[in-house]
TORZAPA-130701 format. One record per atom (N, C-alpha, C, O): residue number from 1; residue in one letter; x, y, z. Coordinates in Angstrom, 3 decimals. Example, Ala and Ser with C-alpha at 12.3 -4.5 7.8 and 13.67 -1.06 7.14 Angstrom:
% TORZAPA-130701
+-----+------+----------+----------+----------+
| pos | code |        u |        v |        w |
+-----+------+----------+----------+----------+
|   1 |    A |   13.190 |   -5.690 |    7.800 |
|   1 |    A |   12.300 |   -4.500 |    7.800 |
|   1 |    A |   13.200 |   -3.300 |    7.800 |
|   1 |    A |   14.236 |   -3.319 |    8.465 |
|   2 |    S |   12.850 |   -2.250 |    7.080 |
|   2 |    S |   13.670 |   -1.060 |    7.140 |
|   2 |    S |   12.900 |    0.030 |    7.870 |
|   2 |    S |   13.409 |    1.138 |    8.039 |
+-----+------+----------+----------+----------+
This chain:
% TORZAPA-130701
+-----+------+----------+----------+----------+
| pos | code |        u |        v |        w |
+-----+------+----------+----------+----------+
|   1 |    M |   53.759 |  130.235 |   98.926 |
|   1 |    M |   54.371 |  131.529 |   98.712 |
|   1 |    M |   53.492 |  132.323 |   97.741 |
|   1 |    M |   53.041 |  131.783 |   96.731 |
|   2 |    G |   53.248 |  133.598 |   98.041 |
|   2 |    G |   52.469 |  134.447 |   97.153 |
|   2 |    G |   53.275 |  134.848 |   95.931 |
|   2 |    G |   54.480 |  135.081 |   96.025 |
|   3 |    K |   52.604 |  134.930 |   94.771 |
|   3 |    K |   53.262 |  135.306 |   93.517 |
|   3 |    K |   52.643 |  136.587 |   92.980 |
|   3 |    K |   51.424 |  136.749 |   93.017 |
|   4 |    Y |   53.485 |  137.514 |   92.475 |
|   4 |    Y |   53.014 |  138.715 |   91.816 |
|   4 |    Y |   52.367 |  138.313 |   90.492 |
|   4 |    Y |   52.973 |  137.587 |   89.704 |
|   5 |    I |   51.129 |  138.783 |   90.240 |
|   5 |    I |   50.459 |  138.348 |   89.020 |
|   5 |    I |   49.901 |  139.463 |   88.147 |
|   5 |    I |   49.661 |  139.234 |   86.962 |
|   6 |    N |   49.684 |  140.677 |   88.693 |
|   6 |    N |   49.155 |  141.726 |   87.837 |
|   6 |    N |   49.236 |  143.084 |   88.494 |
|   6 |    N |   49.727 |  143.214 |   89.615 |
|   7 |    F |   48.746 |  144.107 |   87.784 |
|   7 |    F |   48.564 |  145.399 |   88.420 |
|   7 |    F |   47.152 |  145.889 |   88.166 |
|   7 |    F |   46.522 |  145.538 |   87.168 |
|   8 |    T |   46.666 |  146.713 |   89.095 |
|   8 |    T |   45.371 |  147.373 |   88.961 |
|   8 |    T |   45.617 |  148.852 |   89.215 |
|   8 |    T |   46.269 |  149.221 |   90.192 |
|   9 |    S |   45.098 |  149.688 |   88.342 |
|   9 |    S |   45.297 |  151.124 |   88.471 |
|   9 |    S |   43.963 |  151.819 |   88.682 |
|   9 |    S |   43.014 |  151.560 |   87.941 |
|  10 |    P |   43.866 |  152.705 |   89.687 |
|  10 |    P |   42.619 |  153.439 |   89.882 |
|  10 |    P |   42.383 |  154.407 |   88.730 |
|  10 |    P |   43.328 |  154.871 |   88.092 |
|  11 |    V |   41.115 |  154.707 |   88.469 |
|  11 |    V |   40.779 |  155.591 |   87.357 |
|  11 |    V |   39.632 |  156.511 |   87.760 |
|  11 |    V |   38.644 |  156.070 |   88.346 |
|  12 |    K |   39.780 |  157.807 |   87.434 |
|  12 |    K |   38.711 |  158.778 |   87.679 |
|  12 |    K |   37.880 |  158.993 |   86.423 |
|  12 |    K |   36.650 |  159.012 |   86.479 |
|  13 |    K |   38.558 |  159.154 |   85.285 |
|  13 |    K |   37.898 |  159.401 |   84.006 |
|  13 |    K |   38.309 |  158.291 |   83.045 |
|  13 |    K |   39.287 |  158.431 |   82.311 |
|  14 |    P |   37.556 |  157.178 |   83.050 |
|  14 |    P |   37.965 |  155.996 |   82.281 |
|  14 |    P |   38.243 |  156.277 |   80.804 |
|  14 |    P |   39.265 |  155.834 |   80.278 |
|  15 |    E |   37.365 |  156.992 |   80.137 |
|  15 |    E |   37.527 |  157.204 |   78.700 |
|  15 |    E |   38.833 |  157.920 |   78.380 |
|  15 |    E |   39.541 |  157.547 |   77.445 |
|  16 |    K |   39.144 |  158.947 |   79.158 |
|  16 |    K |   40.371 |  159.708 |   78.937 |
|  16 |    K |   41.604 |  158.841 |   79.171 |
|  16 |    K |   42.535 |  158.854 |   78.366 |
|  17 |    L |   41.613 |  158.086 |   80.272 |
|  17 |    L |   42.757 |  157.243 |   80.595 |
|  17 |    L |   42.910 |  156.104 |   79.589 |
|  17 |    L |   44.025 |  155.771 |   79.188 |
|  18 |    I |   41.800 |  155.515 |   79.185 |
|  18 |    I |   41.848 |  154.441 |   78.187 |
|  18 |    I |   42.454 |  154.955 |   76.887 |
|  18 |    I |   43.310 |  154.295 |   76.299 |
|  19 |    N |   42.017 |  156.121 |   76.438 |
|  19 |    N |   42.578 |  156.703 |   75.206 |
|  19 |    N |   44.068 |  156.977 |   75.355 |
|  19 |    N |   44.834 |  156.757 |   74.417 |
|  20 |    F |   44.488 |  157.461 |   76.534 |
|  20 |    F |   45.907 |  157.712 |   76.780 |
|  20 |    F |   46.727 |  156.440 |   76.571 |
|  20 |    F |   47.690 |  156.445 |   75.804 |
|  21 |    Y |   46.354 |  155.352 |   77.245 |
|  21 |    Y |   47.140 |  154.118 |   77.156 |
|  21 |    Y |   47.012 |  153.430 |   75.803 |
|  21 |    Y |   47.952 |  152.777 |   75.351 |
|  22 |    K |   45.874 |  153.565 |   75.160 |
|  22 |    K |   45.749 |  153.029 |   73.798 |
|  22 |    K |   46.689 |  153.766 |   72.853 |
|  22 |    K |   47.372 |  153.149 |   72.035 |
|  23 |    N |   46.717 |  155.095 |   72.972 |
|  23 |    N |   47.543 |  155.903 |   72.068 |
|  23 |    N |   49.034 |  155.784 |   72.365 |
|  23 |    N |   49.844 |  155.758 |   71.439 |
|  24 |    V |   49.406 |  155.712 |   73.628 |
|  24 |    V |   50.820 |  155.688 |   73.998 |
|  24 |    V |   51.425 |  154.291 |   73.863 |
|  24 |    V |   52.522 |  154.143 |   73.325 |
|  25 |    F |   50.717 |  153.266 |   74.348 |
|  25 |    F |   51.282 |  151.917 |   74.396 |
|  25 |    F |   50.578 |  150.906 |   73.495 |
|  25 |    F |   50.976 |  149.743 |   73.444 |
|  26 |    N |   49.543 |  151.336 |   72.790 |
|  26 |    N |   48.787 |  150.459 |   71.904 |
|  26 |    N |   48.138 |  149.295 |   72.658 |
|  26 |    N |   48.034 |  148.187 |   72.130 |
|  27 |    W |   47.702 |  149.554 |   73.900 |
|  27 |    W |   47.026 |  148.528 |   74.684 |
|  27 |    W |   45.587 |  148.395 |   74.226 |
|  27 |    W |   44.943 |  149.386 |   73.883 |
|  28 |    D |   45.084 |  147.172 |   74.218 |
|  28 |    D |   43.680 |  146.898 |   73.934 |
|  28 |    D |   42.952 |  146.877 |   75.283 |
|  28 |    D |   43.223 |  146.017 |   76.120 |
|  29 |    I |   42.035 |  147.818 |   75.491 |
|  29 |    I |   41.350 |  147.958 |   76.774 |
|  29 |    I |   39.848 |  147.844 |   76.544 |
|  29 |    I |   39.275 |  148.595 |   75.755 |
|  30 |    Q |   39.220 |  146.909 |   77.229 |
|  30 |    Q |   37.789 |  146.661 |   77.078 |
|  30 |    Q |   37.124 |  146.646 |   78.444 |
|  30 |    Q |   37.701 |  146.165 |   79.419 |
|  31 |    Q |   35.908 |  147.174 |   78.510 |
|  31 |    Q |   35.164 |  147.122 |   79.769 |
|  31 |    Q |   34.821 |  145.664 |   80.082 |
|  31 |    Q |   34.449 |  144.891 |   79.200 |
|  32 |    S |   34.956 |  145.314 |   81.350 |
|  32 |    S |   34.666 |  143.956 |   81.797 |
|  32 |    S |   33.180 |  143.661 |   81.648 |
|  32 |    S |   32.340 |  144.529 |   81.883 |
|  33 |    S |   32.870 |  142.457 |   81.264 |
|  33 |    S |   31.460 |  142.047 |   81.177 |
|  33 |    S |   30.920 |  141.668 |   82.557 |
|  33 |    S |   29.709 |  141.540 |   82.735 |
|  34 |    D |   31.821 |  141.488 |   83.540 |
|  34 |    D |   31.412 |  141.074 |   84.879 |
|  34 |    D |   31.022 |  142.238 |   85.791 |
|  34 |    D |   30.180 |  142.078 |   86.674 |
|  35 |    T |   31.621 |  143.390 |   85.585 |
|  35 |    T |   31.362 |  144.533 |   86.462 |
|  35 |    T |   31.544 |  145.833 |   85.695 |
|  35 |    T |   32.430 |  145.939 |   84.847 |
|  36 |    E |   30.713 |  146.814 |   85.988 |
|  36 |    E |   30.734 |  148.052 |   85.218 |
|  36 |    E |   31.891 |  148.982 |   85.564 |
|  36 |    E |   32.157 |  149.916 |   84.808 |
|  37 |    N |   32.590 |  148.763 |   86.676 |
|  37 |    N |   33.668 |  149.675 |   87.047 |
|  37 |    N |   35.052 |  149.049 |   86.912 |
|  37 |    N |   35.956 |  149.366 |   87.685 |
|  38 |    L |   35.220 |  148.157 |   85.926 |
|  38 |    L |   36.498 |  147.501 |   85.690 |
|  38 |    L |   36.739 |  147.406 |   84.191 |
|  38 |    L |   35.856 |  146.999 |   83.435 |
|  39 |    W |   37.943 |  147.785 |   83.766 |
|  39 |    W |   38.323 |  147.714 |   82.361 |
|  39 |    W |   39.558 |  146.841 |   82.257 |
|  39 |    W |   40.570 |  147.126 |   82.898 |
|  40 |    K |   39.495 |  145.780 |   81.459 |
|  40 |    K |   40.591 |  144.827 |   81.307 |
|  40 |    K |   41.579 |  145.337 |   80.264 |
|  40 |    K |   41.184 |  145.869 |   79.226 |
|  41 |    I |   42.868 |  145.170 |   80.551 |
|  41 |    I |   43.933 |  145.614 |   79.665 |
|  41 |    I |   44.611 |  144.385 |   79.075 |
|  41 |    I |   45.121 |  143.538 |   79.809 |
|  42 |    Q |   44.614 |  144.290 |   77.759 |
|  42 |    Q |   45.295 |  143.196 |   77.069 |
|  42 |    Q |   46.556 |  143.759 |   76.425 |
|  42 |    Q |   46.480 |  144.671 |   75.601 |
|  43 |    M |   47.703 |  143.225 |   76.793 |
|  43 |    M |   48.964 |  143.686 |   76.224 |
|  43 |    M |   49.479 |  142.640 |   75.254 |
|  43 |    M |   49.424 |  141.443 |   75.533 |
|  44 |    E |   49.983 |  143.098 |   74.106 |
|  44 |    E |   50.440 |  142.187 |   73.049 |
|  44 |    E |   51.469 |  141.179 |   73.528 |
|  44 |    E |   51.370 |  139.990 |   73.223 |
|  45 |    E |   52.465 |  141.655 |   74.283 |
|  45 |    E |   53.576 |  140.779 |   74.636 |
|  45 |    E |   53.249 |  139.759 |   75.712 |
|  45 |    E |   54.010 |  138.812 |   75.906 |
|  46 |    N |   52.125 |  139.930 |   76.424 |
|  46 |    N |   51.795 |  138.995 |   77.492 |
|  46 |    N |   50.279 |  138.796 |   77.567 |
|  46 |    N |   49.618 |  139.405 |   78.408 |
|  47 |    P |   49.732 |  137.957 |   76.706 |
|  47 |    P |   48.277 |  137.795 |   76.670 |
|  47 |    P |   47.697 |  137.138 |   77.917 |
|  47 |    P |   46.477 |  137.124 |   78.081 |
|  48 |    F |   48.528 |  136.594 |   78.798 |
|  48 |    F |   48.017 |  135.921 |   79.984 |
|  48 |    F |   48.055 |  136.792 |   81.229 |
|  48 |    F |   47.590 |  136.375 |   82.290 |
|  49 |    C |   48.599 |  137.991 |   81.114 |
|  49 |    C |   48.680 |  138.900 |   82.244 |
|  49 |    C |   47.341 |  139.623 |   82.395 |
|  49 |    C |   46.793 |  140.112 |   81.408 |
|  50 |    H |   46.815 |  139.695 |   83.600 |
|  50 |    H |   45.514 |  140.308 |   83.854 |
|  50 |    H |   45.710 |  141.661 |   84.522 |
|  50 |    H |   45.914 |  141.739 |   85.733 |
|  51 |    N |   45.649 |  142.718 |   83.735 |
|  51 |    N |   45.825 |  144.067 |   84.248 |
|  51 |    N |   44.553 |  144.846 |   83.974 |
|  51 |    N |   43.829 |  144.550 |   83.024 |
|  52 |    E |   44.276 |  145.859 |   84.818 |
|  52 |    E |   43.014 |  146.558 |   84.660 |
|  52 |    E |   43.033 |  147.954 |   85.258 |
|  52 |    E |   43.892 |  148.289 |   86.073 |
|  53 |    F |   42.064 |  148.761 |   84.834 |
|  53 |    F |   41.746 |  150.025 |   85.459 |
|  53 |    F |   40.517 |  149.793 |   86.311 |
|  53 |    F |   39.613 |  149.060 |   85.908 |
|  54 |    S |   40.467 |  150.407 |   87.491 |
|  54 |    S |   39.372 |  150.156 |   88.412 |
|  54 |    S |   38.821 |  151.440 |   89.016 |
|  54 |    S |   39.531 |  152.166 |   89.712 |
|  55 |    D |   37.564 |  151.707 |   88.744 |
|  55 |    D |   36.868 |  152.807 |   89.397 |
|  55 |    D |   36.650 |  152.472 |   90.867 |
|  55 |    D |   36.583 |  153.373 |   91.703 |
|  56 |    F |   36.539 |  151.192 |   91.189 |
|  56 |    F |   36.334 |  150.757 |   92.570 |
|  56 |    F |   37.489 |  151.212 |   93.460 |
|  56 |    F |   37.254 |  151.696 |   94.567 |
|  57 |    L |   38.732 |  151.065 |   92.999 |
|  57 |    L |   39.873 |  151.518 |   93.793 |
|  57 |    L |   39.806 |  153.019 |   93.998 |
|  57 |    L |   40.022 |  153.513 |   95.105 |
|  58 |    N |   39.506 |  153.742 |   92.931 |
|  58 |    N |   39.417 |  155.196 |   93.020 |
|  58 |    N |   38.365 |  155.610 |   94.050 |
|  58 |    N |   38.599 |  156.527 |   94.837 |
|  59 |    Q |   37.224 |  154.948 |   94.050 |
|  59 |    Q |   36.153 |  155.264 |   94.989 |
|  59 |    Q |   36.566 |  155.019 |   96.433 |
|  59 |    Q |   35.993 |  155.605 |   97.352 |
|  60 |    N |   37.560 |  154.154 |   96.639 |
|  60 |    N |   38.023 |  153.826 |   97.989 |
|  60 |    N |   39.334 |  154.529 |   98.357 |
|  60 |    N |   40.025 |  154.114 |   99.287 |
|  61 |    G |   39.668 |  155.584 |   97.630 |
|  61 |    G |   40.798 |  156.424 |   97.999 |
|  61 |    G |   42.165 |  155.960 |   97.557 |
|  61 |    G |   43.162 |  156.566 |   97.949 |
|  62 |    V |   42.257 |  154.906 |   96.753 |
|  62 |    V |   43.551 |  154.428 |   96.276 |
|  62 |    V |   43.899 |  155.217 |   95.017 |
|  62 |    V |   43.104 |  155.268 |   94.079 |
|  63 |    R |   45.091 |  155.838 |   94.991 |
|  63 |    R |   45.465 |  156.726 |   93.894 |
|  63 |    R |   46.724 |  156.302 |   93.144 |
|  63 |    R |   47.294 |  157.105 |   92.407 |
|  64 |    S |   47.163 |  155.074 |   93.314 |
|  64 |    S |   48.371 |  154.626 |   92.620 |
|  64 |    S |   48.153 |  153.229 |   92.049 |
|  64 |    S |   47.188 |  152.547 |   92.394 |
|  65 |    I |   49.058 |  152.817 |   91.176 |
|  65 |    I |   49.011 |  151.468 |   90.627 |
|  65 |    I |   49.216 |  150.477 |   91.764 |
|  65 |    I |   50.071 |  150.681 |   92.626 |
|  66 |    V |   48.436 |  149.413 |   91.763 |
|  66 |    V |   48.475 |  148.428 |   92.840 |
|  66 |    V |   48.919 |  147.077 |   92.286 |
|  66 |    V |   48.324 |  146.554 |   91.344 |
|  67 |    S |   49.962 |  146.524 |   92.876 |
|  67 |    S |   50.386 |  145.168 |   92.531 |
|  67 |    S |   49.459 |  144.179 |   93.219 |
|  67 |    S |   48.982 |  144.422 |   94.327 |
|  68 |    I |   49.212 |  143.064 |   92.548 |
|  68 |    I |   48.329 |  142.030 |   93.089 |
|  68 |    I |   49.162 |  140.773 |   93.341 |
|  68 |    I |   49.955 |  140.358 |   92.494 |
|  69 |    I |   48.969 |  140.174 |   94.517 |
|  69 |    I |   49.695 |  138.967 |   94.897 |
|  69 |    I |   48.708 |  137.808 |   94.998 |
|  69 |    I |   47.695 |  137.902 |   95.691 |
|  70 |    D |   49.010 |  136.733 |   94.310 |
|  70 |    D |   48.201 |  135.517 |   94.322 |
|  70 |    D |   48.535 |  134.738 |   95.595 |
|  70 |    D |   49.690 |  134.374 |   95.816 |
|  71 |    V |   47.524 |  134.482 |   96.432 |
|  71 |    V |   47.737 |  133.759 |   97.687 |
|  71 |    V |   46.851 |  132.515 |   97.730 |
|  71 |    V |   45.764 |  132.512 |   97.152 |
|  72 |    P |   47.304 |  131.456 |   98.409 |
|  72 |    P |   46.497 |  130.238 |   98.468 |
|  72 |    P |   45.321 |  130.348 |   99.439 |
|  72 |    P |   44.322 |  129.648 |   99.267 |
|  73 |    D |   45.417 |  131.218 |  100.462 |
|  73 |    D |   44.377 |  131.329 |  101.481 |
|  73 |    D |   44.234 |  132.798 |  101.874 |
|  73 |    D |   45.044 |  133.309 |  102.647 |
|  74 |    L |   43.218 |  133.480 |  101.355 |
|  74 |    L |   43.031 |  134.914 |  101.586 |
|  74 |    L |   42.806 |  135.217 |  103.065 |
|  74 |    L |   43.373 |  136.177 |  103.588 |
|  75 |    D |   41.989 |  134.417 |  103.747 |
|  75 |    D |   41.722 |  134.654 |  105.173 |
|  75 |    D |   43.015 |  134.611 |  105.993 |
|  75 |    D |   43.247 |  135.464 |  106.849 |
|  76 |    H |   43.840 |  133.618 |  105.721 |
|  76 |    H |   45.119 |  133.492 |  106.432 |
|  76 |    H |   46.009 |  134.714 |  106.149 |
|  76 |    H |   46.632 |  135.251 |  107.065 |
|  77 |    S |   46.067 |  135.144 |  104.899 |
|  77 |    S |   46.897 |  136.293 |  104.529 |
|  77 |    S |   46.407 |  137.569 |  105.204 |
|  77 |    S |   47.216 |  138.377 |  105.659 |
|  78 |    I |   45.098 |  137.758 |  105.274 |
|  78 |    I |   44.527 |  138.940 |  105.933 |
|  78 |    I |   44.919 |  138.958 |  107.411 |
|  78 |    I |   45.338 |  139.993 |  107.929 |
|  79 |    E |   44.788 |  137.835 |  108.081 |
|  79 |    E |   45.166 |  137.765 |  109.493 |
|  79 |    E |   46.658 |  138.020 |  109.678 |
|  79 |    E |   47.063 |  138.700 |  110.620 |
|  80 |    S |   47.465 |  137.480 |  108.789 |
|  80 |    S |   48.909 |  137.673 |  108.867 |
|  80 |    S |   49.285 |  139.145 |  108.671 |
|  80 |    S |   50.180 |  139.652 |  109.347 |
|  81 |    I |   48.615 |  139.817 |  107.764 |
|  81 |    I |   48.854 |  141.251 |  107.548 |
|  81 |    I |   48.565 |  142.022 |  108.826 |
|  81 |    I |   49.365 |  142.857 |  109.246 |
|  82 |    K |   47.425 |  141.745 |  109.444 |
|  82 |    K |   47.044 |  142.432 |  110.686 |
|  82 |    K |   48.049 |  142.169 |  111.804 |
|  82 |    K |   48.392 |  143.081 |  112.557 |
|  83 |    Q |   48.521 |  140.930 |  111.916 |
|  83 |    Q |   49.456 |  140.557 |  112.977 |
|  83 |    Q |   50.838 |  141.170 |  112.787 |
|  83 |    Q |   51.631 |  141.228 |  113.728 |
|  84 |    N |   51.128 |  141.630 |  111.559 |
|  84 |    N |   52.446 |  142.174 |  111.258 |
|  84 |    N |   52.402 |  143.678 |  110.972 |
|  84 |    N |   53.190 |  144.198 |  110.182 |
|  85 |    E |   51.460 |  144.365 |  111.635 |
|  85 |    E |   51.341 |  145.822 |  111.588 |
|  85 |    E |   50.884 |  146.372 |  110.245 |
|  85 |    E |   51.102 |  147.548 |  109.950 |
|  86 |    G |   50.254 |  145.537 |  109.430 |
|  86 |    G |   49.645 |  146.012 |  108.202 |
|  86 |    G |   48.196 |  146.390 |  108.450 |
|  86 |    G |   47.681 |  146.205 |  109.552 |
|  87 |    K |   47.548 |  146.911 |  107.442 |
|  87 |    K |   46.159 |  147.355 |  107.580 |
|  87 |    K |   45.353 |  146.887 |  106.364 |
|  87 |    K |   45.810 |  147.005 |  105.227 |
|  88 |    I |   44.167 |  146.363 |  106.608 |
|  88 |    I |   43.273 |  145.963 |  105.527 |
|  88 |    I |   42.474 |  147.197 |  105.102 |
|  88 |    I |   41.774 |  147.798 |  105.918 |
|  89 |    L |   42.579 |  147.570 |  103.836 |
|  89 |    L |   41.882 |  148.743 |  103.307 |
|  89 |    L |   40.507 |  148.384 |  102.761 |
|  89 |    L |   39.516 |  149.057 |  103.043 |
|  90 |    I |   40.465 |  147.326 |  101.987 |
|  90 |    I |   39.213 |  146.851 |  101.392 |
|  90 |    I |   39.146 |  145.365 |  101.696 |
|  90 |    I |   39.931 |  144.577 |  101.169 |
|  91 |    D |   38.196 |  144.985 |  102.554 |
|  91 |    D |   38.094 |  143.595 |  102.985 |
|  91 |    D |   37.635 |  142.719 |  101.817 |
|  91 |    D |   37.386 |  143.211 |  100.716 |
|  92 |    K |   37.534 |  141.464 |  102.067 |
|  92 |    K |   37.227 |  140.488 |  101.025 |
|  92 |    K |   36.057 |  140.907 |  100.135 |
|  92 |    K |   34.993 |  141.297 |  100.615 |
|  93 |    L |   36.286 |  140.814 |   98.833 |
|  93 |    L |   35.205 |  141.009 |   97.880 |
|  93 |    L |   35.279 |  139.915 |   96.843 |
|  93 |    L |   36.357 |  139.469 |   96.449 |
|  94 |    E |   34.113 |  139.497 |   96.412 |
|  94 |    E |   34.015 |  138.442 |   95.402 |
|  94 |    E |   34.126 |  139.064 |   94.016 |
|  94 |    E |   33.440 |  140.039 |   93.710 |
|  95 |    I |   34.983 |  138.503 |   93.188 |
|  95 |    I |   35.106 |  138.901 |   91.795 |
|  95 |    I |   34.525 |  137.735 |   90.983 |
|  95 |    I |   35.094 |  136.643 |   90.977 |
|  96 |    P |   33.388 |  137.963 |   90.293 |
|  96 |    P |   32.741 |  136.861 |   89.577 |
|  96 |    P |   33.693 |  136.136 |   88.624 |
|  96 |    P |   34.435 |  136.766 |   87.870 |
|  97 |    H |   33.661 |  134.830 |   88.669 |
|  97 |    H |   34.436 |  133.934 |   87.792 |
|  97 |    H |   35.943 |  134.015 |   88.037 |
|  97 |    H |   36.712 |  133.419 |   87.283 |
|  98 |    V |   36.385 |  134.738 |   89.075 |
|  98 |    V |   37.815 |  134.907 |   89.327 |
|  98 |    V |   38.191 |  134.386 |   90.705 |
|  98 |    V |   39.003 |  133.467 |   90.819 |
|  99 |    G |   37.608 |  134.967 |   91.760 |
|  99 |    G |   37.949 |  134.567 |   93.122 |
|  99 |    G |   37.625 |  135.662 |   94.117 |
|  99 |    G |   36.746 |  136.491 |   93.882 |
| 100 |    K |   38.352 |  135.658 |   95.244 |
| 100 |    K |   38.166 |  136.658 |   96.301 |
| 100 |    K |   39.404 |  137.544 |   96.353 |
| 100 |    K |   40.532 |  137.076 |   96.197 |
| 101 |    M |   39.163 |  138.857 |   96.579 |
| 101 |    M |   40.261 |  139.812 |   96.653 |
| 101 |    M |   40.154 |  140.660 |   97.907 |
| 101 |    M |   39.091 |  140.766 |   98.518 |
| 102 |    A |   41.268 |  141.257 |   98.276 |
| 102 |    A |   41.326 |  142.253 |   99.348 |
| 102 |    A |   42.468 |  143.202 |   99.007 |
| 102 |    A |   43.364 |  142.868 |   98.232 |
| 103 |    Y |   42.417 |  144.387 |   99.599 |
| 103 |    Y |   43.494 |  145.358 |   99.423 |
| 103 |    Y |   44.005 |  145.743 |  100.795 |
| 103 |    Y |   43.231 |  145.861 |  101.745 |
| 104 |    A |   45.325 |  145.941 |  100.900 |
| 104 |    A |   45.947 |  146.190 |  102.194 |
| 104 |    A |   47.088 |  147.196 |  102.052 |
| 104 |    A |   47.515 |  147.529 |  100.946 |
| 105 |    K |   47.572 |  147.671 |  103.207 |
| 105 |    K |   48.802 |  148.451 |  103.292 |
| 105 |    K |   49.792 |  147.646 |  104.109 |
| 105 |    K |   49.431 |  147.013 |  105.101 |
| 106 |    D |   51.051 |  147.679 |  103.682 |
| 106 |    D |   52.069 |  147.027 |  104.495 |
| 106 |    D |   52.447 |  147.934 |  105.659 |
| 106 |    D |   51.851 |  148.997 |  105.832 |
| 107 |    C |   53.420 |  147.534 |  106.451 |
| 107 |    C |   53.787 |  148.283 |  107.658 |
| 107 |    C |   54.404 |  149.640 |  107.360 |
| 107 |    C |   54.581 |  150.445 |  108.275 |
| 108 |    E |   54.741 |  149.919 |  106.089 |
| 108 |    E |   55.274 |  151.228 |  105.717 |
| 108 |    E |   54.287 |  152.027 |  104.870 |
| 108 |    E |   54.613 |  153.117 |  104.401 |
| 109 |    G |   53.085 |  151.492 |  104.671 |
| 109 |    G |   52.048 |  152.229 |  103.970 |
| 109 |    G |   51.900 |  151.944 |  102.491 |
| 109 |    G |   51.101 |  152.602 |  101.825 |
| 110 |    T |   52.639 |  150.989 |  101.952 |
| 110 |    T |   52.513 |  150.637 |  100.540 |
| 110 |    T |   51.257 |  149.805 |  100.332 |
| 110 |    T |   51.034 |  148.813 |  101.025 |
| 111 |    V |   50.432 |  150.221 |   99.363 |
| 111 |    V |   49.178 |  149.522 |   99.070 |
| 111 |    V |   49.453 |  148.351 |   98.116 |
| 111 |    V |   50.217 |  148.482 |   97.161 |
| 112 |    F |   48.824 |  147.219 |   98.389 |
| 112 |    F |   48.896 |  146.067 |   97.490 |
| 112 |    F |   47.599 |  145.287 |   97.589 |
| 112 |    F |   46.841 |  145.436 |   98.548 |
| 113 |    G |   47.354 |  144.460 |   96.599 |
| 113 |    G |   46.167 |  143.629 |   96.585 |
| 113 |    G |   46.518 |  142.163 |   96.751 |
| 113 |    G |   47.652 |  141.750 |   96.508 |
| 114 |    L |   45.530 |  141.379 |   97.169 |
| 114 |    L |   45.687 |  139.934 |   97.304 |
| 114 |    L |   44.522 |  139.271 |   96.590 |
| 114 |    L |   43.402 |  139.784 |   96.593 |
| 115 |    I |   44.793 |  138.145 |   95.988 |
| 115 |    I |   43.711 |  137.388 |   95.362 |
| 115 |    I |   43.861 |  135.903 |   95.676 |
| 115 |    I |   44.954 |  135.342 |   95.607 |
| 116 |    E |   42.745 |  135.291 |   96.020 |
| 116 |    E |   42.657 |  133.838 |   96.126 |
| 116 |    E |   41.766 |  133.423 |   94.974 |
| 116 |    E |   40.556 |  133.651 |   95.004 |
| 117 |    K |   42.362 |  132.813 |   93.957 |
| 117 |    K |   41.608 |  132.443 |   92.752 |
| 117 |    K |   40.658 |  131.287 |   93.039 |
| 117 |    K |   40.919 |  130.436 |   93.889 |
| 118 |    N |   39.541 |  131.282 |   92.302 |
| 118 |    N |   38.628 |  130.139 |   92.373 |
| 118 |    N |   39.378 |  128.890 |   91.937 |
| 118 |    N |   40.239 |  128.934 |   91.059 |
| 119 |    K |   39.039 |  127.801 |   92.557 |
| 119 |    K |   39.721 |  126.538 |   92.219 |
| 119 |    K |   38.929 |  125.750 |   91.234 |
| 119 |    K |   39.346 |  124.662 |   90.835 |
+-----+------+----------+----------+----------+
């Protein structure tokens, strides 16, 4: 069964958005050392939650916060989405030291992400 594990939010102007969330919610936001278009969000109350801002999503037309679902087999999940009238928006991509991800729309157009973590 897939589990909800984080959110990813697209960003157009990282510095402005980072300052907004730092000032409003006191979030600690740092640019990822793995990729230049990802900023990791550390929240005080949940240090194990992996949330981020992503220029990559913005570049691919995603304009809302995206929930991420942890799946045991990304290939199987992608095929299942297609078979159930969903659409793959961003096919498999490797996230260094993390795993493989994809982004999809469900049958009503809601965007969500999937991740198969490295074992």
